[in-house]
Structure formats: structure tokens, C-alpha cells
C-alpha positions in Angstrom: 53.8 -44.5 -113.2 51.9 -42.2 -114.6 48.4 -43.0 -113.2 50.2 -43.5 -109.8 51.7 -39.5 -110.0 48.2 -38.3 -111.0 46.6 -40.0 -108.3 49.1 -38.6 -105.3 48.7 -35.2 -107.2 45.0 -35.9 -106.7 45.2 -37.1 -103.3 47.3 -33.8 -102.7 44.8 -31.5 -104.5 41.7 -32.8 -102.2 44.1 -32.5 -98.9 44.7 -28.8 -99.7 40.8 -28.2 -101.0 39.8 -30.0 -97.5 42.4 -27.6 -95.1 41.6 -24.4 -96.9 37.7 -25.3 -96.8 38.2 -26.2 -92.7 39.9 -22.9 -92.0 37.6 -21.0 -93.9 34.5 -22.8 -91.8 36.4 -22.1 -88.7 37.0 -18.3 -89.6 33.0 -17.8 -91.0 32.2 -19.5 -87.1 34.3 -16.2 -85.5 31.9 -13.7 -87.4 28.1 -13.9 -86.5 25.2 -15.2 -88.4 24.2 -12.0 -90.2 28.2 -10.9 -90.6 28.4 -14.4 -92.2 25.6 -14.9 -94.7 26.8 -11.1 -95.8 30.0 -11.8 -96.6 28.8 -14.8 -98.7 26.2 -12.9 -100.6 28.2 -9.8 -101.4 30.7 -12.6 -103.0 28.9 -14.8 -104.6 26.6 -11.4 -106.3 30.0 -9.9 -107.1 31.7 -12.8 -108.8 29.2 -15.3 -109.5 27.3 -13.3 -112.7 30.5 -13.7 -114.6 31.0 -17.1 -114.4 29.7 -19.2 -117.3 27.4 -21.7 -115.3 25.1 -18.2 -115.3 24.9 -18.6 -119.0 22.9 -21.8 -117.9 20.6 -19.8 -115.8 20.1 -16.9 -118.3 19.2 -20.0 -120.6 17.2 -21.5 -118.0 15.0 -18.5 -117.4 14.5 -17.4 -121.3 12.7 -20.9 -122.0 10.7 -20.5 -118.5 10.1 -17.0 -117.7 10.0 -15.4 -121.8 8.5 -12.5 -120.3 11.5 -11.0 -118.9 14.2 -9.3 -120.6 17.6 -9.2 -120.1 17.7 -6.8 -117.2 15.5 -8.7 -115.5 16.9 -11.8 -116.3 20.3 -10.3 -115.1 18.5 -9.2 -111.7 17.3 -12.6 -111.2 20.6 -14.0 -111.5 22.5 -11.7 -109.4 19.5 -12.6 -106.7 20.6 -16.5 -107.5 23.7 -15.6 -106.5 23.5 -13.8 -103.5 21.1 -16.1 -102.0 23.6 -19.4 -103.0 26.8 -17.4 -101.0 25.0 -16.5 -98.4 23.4 -20.5 -97.8 26.9 -21.6 -98.2 28.5 -19.6 -95.8 25.4 -20.0 -93.7 26.2 -23.7 -93.3 29.0 -23.3 -90.4 26.0 -21.6 -88.0 23.7 -24.4 -89.3 23.5 -25.9 -85.9 23.0 -22.5 -84.2 19.6 -21.5 -85.9 16.6 -21.4 -83.5 13.2 -20.6 -83.5 13.4 -16.7 -82.7 10.9 -13.7 -83.3 13.4 -11.6 -84.8 17.1 -11.6 -85.9 19.3 -14.8 -86.8 17.0 -18.1 -86.4 13.6 -19.3 -88.3 9.7 -19.1 -87.9 7.1 -21.2 -89.6 4.2 -20.7 -91.2 1.5 -23.6 -91.6 2.5 -25.1 -88.9 -0.8 -26.7 -88.4 -0.1 -29.0 -91.0 3.1 -30.2 -89.3 1.0 -30.8 -85.9 -1.3 -33.0 -87.2 1.2 -35.3 -88.8 2.8 -35.2 -85.5 0.2 -35.9 -83.1 -1.3 -38.7 -85.5 2.2 -40.1 -85.0 2.0 -40.8 -88.8 4.5 -40.7 -91.3 4.6 -38.3 -94.2 7.0 -37.4 -97.7 8.1 -34.1 -97.8 9.5 -32.4 -100.6 11.4 -28.9 -101.4 13.6 -27.8 -103.8 16.5 -25.5 -103.7 14.3 -22.3 -102.6 16.3 -20.1 -99.5 18.4 -21.9 -97.4 17.2 -25.3 -98.0 19.3 -26.4 -95.2 17.7 -25.6 -92.7 14.5 -28.0 -93.7 15.9 -31.0 -91.8 16.9 -29.5 -88.7 13.6 -26.8 -88.5 11.5 -30.6 -88.7 13.8 -32.2 -86.4 13.1 -29.0 -83.9 9.5 -29.7 -84.1 9.5 -33.3 -82.8 9.2 -34.7 -86.3 12.5 -35.9 -87.5 12.6 -36.5 -91.0 15.4 -38.4 -93.0 17.1 -36.5 -95.9 19.1 -37.4 -99.0 22.4 -35.8 -99.6 24.4 -35.4 -102.8 28.3 -36.9 -101.7 31.0 -34.7 -102.6 33.9 -36.4 -104.8 36.3 -35.3 -102.0 35.8 -37.7 -99.2 37.4 -35.0 -96.4 35.1 -32.2 -97.8 32.1 -34.3 -98.0 33.4 -35.6 -94.0 33.2 -31.6 -93.1 30.1 -30.8 -94.7 28.1 -33.8 -93.5 29.5 -32.9 -89.4 28.1 -29.6 -89.9 24.6 -30.6 -91.1 24.6 -33.5 -88.4 25.2 -31.4 -86.1 22.2 -29.0 -86.7 20.1 -32.4 -87.4 21.2 -33.7 -83.6 20.7 -37.8 -82.7 18.3 -40.2 -84.3 18.0 -37.9 -88.0 20.0 -39.4 -90.5 20.9 -38.3 -94.0 21.7 -40.9 -96.6 23.5 -40.7 -100.0 22.4 -40.6 -103.3 22.6 -43.6 -105.4 21.5 -46.8 -105.6 22.7 -47.9 -101.9 21.0 -44.4 -100.2 18.1 -45.4 -102.1 17.3 -48.8 -100.3 18.6 -47.2 -96.9 15.5 -44.8 -97.5 13.0 -47.9 -98.8 13.7 -49.5 -95.5 13.6 -46.2 -93.5 10.0 -45.5 -95.7 9.4 -49.4 -94.5 10.0 -48.8 -90.6 7.4 -46.0 -90.2 9.9 -43.2 -90.8 9.4 -40.1 -92.7 11.8 -38.6 -95.4 11.9 -35.4 -97.6 13.5 -35.1 -100.9 14.9 -31.9 -103.2 13.0 -32.7 -106.1 13.9 -29.6 -108.5 17.2 -31.1 -110.3 17.1 -33.0 -113.9 17.4 -36.7 -113.9 18.5 -38.1 -117.2 17.1 -41.3 -116.1 13.8 -39.6 -115.0 9.8 -39.2 -116.5 9.3 -36.4 -118.7 7.3 -34.1 -116.9 5.9 -30.9 -118.1 7.7 -27.6 -115.8 6.8 -24.5 -117.1 5.4 -25.5 -120.0 8.1 -28.0 -120.9 9.1 -31.7 -120.6 11.6 -32.2 -118.3 13.1 -35.0 -117.3 12.1 -35.6 -113.7 13.1 -37.8 -110.8 10.1 -40.2 -110.0 11.5 -41.6 -106.8 8.9 -39.2 -104.7 5.9 -40.4 -106.6 7.1 -44.2 -106.3 7.4 -44.1 -102.5 4.0 -41.9 -102.5 2.6 -44.9 -104.2 3.8 -48.0 -102.7 3.2 -46.6 -98.9 -0.1 -44.5 -99.3 1.5 -41.8 -96.9 0.6 -38.1 -97.5 2.7 -35.3 -99.2 3.6 -32.3 -97.9 5.0 -29.5 -99.6 8.0 -27.3 -97.7 10.1 -24.9 -98.8 12.4 -22.0 -96.8 11.6 -18.5 -97.7 14.3 -16.1 -96.8 13.7 -13.2 -94.8 17.0 -11.5 -94.4 20.5 -12.5 -93.5 20.5 -15.6 -91.3 16.8 -15.1 -91.1 14.3 -17.8 -92.5 10.7 -18.9 -92.8 9.6 -22.4 -93.4 6.2 -22.6 -95.2 4.7 -25.7 -94.9 1.5 -26.1 -97.6 -1.3 -28.0 -97.0 -0.8 -32.4 -98.2 -1.2 -32.5 -101.8 -4.4 -34.0 -103.1 -3.6 -36.6 -105.9 -6.0 -39.2 -106.6 -4.3 -42.9 -107.3 -5.8 -44.9 -110.2 -4.0 -48.1 -109.6 -2.4 -47.7 -112.9 1.3 -47.2 -111.9 2.4 -45.1 -114.9 -0.5 -42.9 -114.6 -0.2 -42.5 -111.0 3.5 -41.6 -111.0 2.6 -39.3 -113.7 0.0 -37.3 -112.3 2.1 -37.1 -108.9 5.4 -36.4 -110.4 3.0 -33.2 -112.6 1.5 -32.3 -109.1 5.0 -31.8 -107.5 6.1 -29.9 -110.5 3.2 -27.4 -110.8 3.7 -26.7 -106.9 7.5 -26.0 -107.6 6.6 -23.9 -110.5 4.3 -21.7 -108.5 6.2 -21.4 -105.9 9.5 -19.7 -108.5 7.3 -17.7 -110.0 6.0 -16.0 -106.8 9.6 -15.2 -106.4 12.1 -16.2 -109.2 15.4 -15.1 -107.6 14.6 -17.5 -104.6 14.9 -20.3 -106.7 18.8 -22.2 -108.1 18.6 -21.8 -111.7 22.1 -22.3 -112.3 21.3 -26.1 -112.9 20.2 -27.2 -116.8 16.6 -28.6 -115.9 15.7 -29.0 -119.8 17.4 -30.6 -122.7 19.9 -28.3 -124.7 17.9 -26.8 -128.2 
């Protein structure tokens, strides 16, 4: 009986959560993208630094950027929350963002790398991290004529997950797929690559059963999937990130493909590819520490 009651309570709680989120999405869609972004940023900037998870960000910053004093770290954390709040609030408008010269929308830097890939009809692996509005990466790639599949973390609330995925899929359009994180999604991604498709991955979060690779001078458990795919399929690896220029205004930056020499030694190759990826992420973060999501525990405690 107790388990049955707990199950019903959880179902009601999830229904309420999904209903409230649905109302919030509809309300935000009535506002302009800029107003929505500003609202989300203001709320997160005001409330976020007081949440316990901000202590994780402060600990990460002390480990990675010890030259920052407490005042500088607090400024970075406010910037992190500002960007996270804006990114979340912009999701209801994701499908409306187009390539524009000003105002809501996006521009691109390094488009030549994408054009060469698209014109050759080749496939590639794209990697990024939680920079700017990372939700834009796949929609921008699709707009440029380069459909890239992605991987997403499934929300525990099925109704919430369906709502979020519907907003993403509306922005992606037909023909672009996203695979759920986990064993089934990994197999689907592998088949997608075998069929000649391209794949984009966010690779900046800790994976407990990953491989230990330096990140800001400290070993960090890092997902090896990108390196495994790159080694198996021998496709180019393109680093991309989204830079926030203002409220609902973005620049997608596409860097040249990573230059990694494969040796034939599986362990060495996986390490070298993943090291090059982490070094790229580190370079981006050092350029603007406020642009990265410091809120997840990237290194072991202690």
C-alpha cells in the first residue's frame, strides 16, 4: 500500500510539474525573444548564486583558475547563472531563431569549414560544451544544410521530456534526429555513423566510467565516445561553440578540424584525441569563464 501511495503521489507531482512547465512555455512564447531572455537571465542571476550548487561552481573555479579571488569568482558565477537562465528561457523561441544581421538570431564564424564538409558530401563528428545557448548548435547546422544528429539526456518526468523534445524537434525540422543518452542511444548513434551520418556531442561533463585525461592541469574523468567514434570511422572532428552576443543573439564559431595523428594503439589514440578535445574546451573557457557551465562537479572531491 505504501509503495502504491508513493507511486500515485509521484505521478501527481510529475503531472503538476509538466502542467506548470507547459504554462510557463506558453507564457514565454507571448513575449519577444529578447524580453524572454532578459527575464530568464534576471531571475537566474538573482536567485542562482544563493543555491547550494553554486558552491560546486566556486570549488571548480578555485581548482581550475586559482588566480581568481573570491570577488572574481562570484562575478563568474553570476555570469554563469545569467547565461543558464537566458538559455532556458530562450528554449520556447528556439524554432524562431534565424540567420540575421542583428537582433534575435544568429551569425556564424568559420563557415568555410562547414561549407567544405557540406560540399564534399562527407560526414564529421562535431563536439562542443555548455557554452552560450548550446541548444542552437543542431538547428544552425541543419539551417546550413548539414543535418547533424545529437544526443540528449532524458528528463525523469516523461511529460516534461516530451515537451522539451518537442521544442527541440520543432527547431530541428524533419530529418534531424536526437538519440537519448544511454546504451540504446549509443547503439543508435553508432548505426547513424555507419550509415554516413554526422553526429554532434557535448563532451564537457564528468563521466564516472570514462578515462582520466587532464583538464586545467588535473585529471578529469572524460567520456571517450567521441574518440572511439573518430578512431573507428576515421572522420574529421570539428570543434564548435555558441558565443552569446546579447539577449537572444548568438554567434556559432566553427574552428578548424582537430589535428590528431592516430598511431594504431587504441589506448594511446583515445587518450590523445580526448586530450586535444579537453585542451580545446579549456582554451574556450579561459577566453571567457562566464560562458561555461561551472555548475557540475567536473573533478573528484578533495
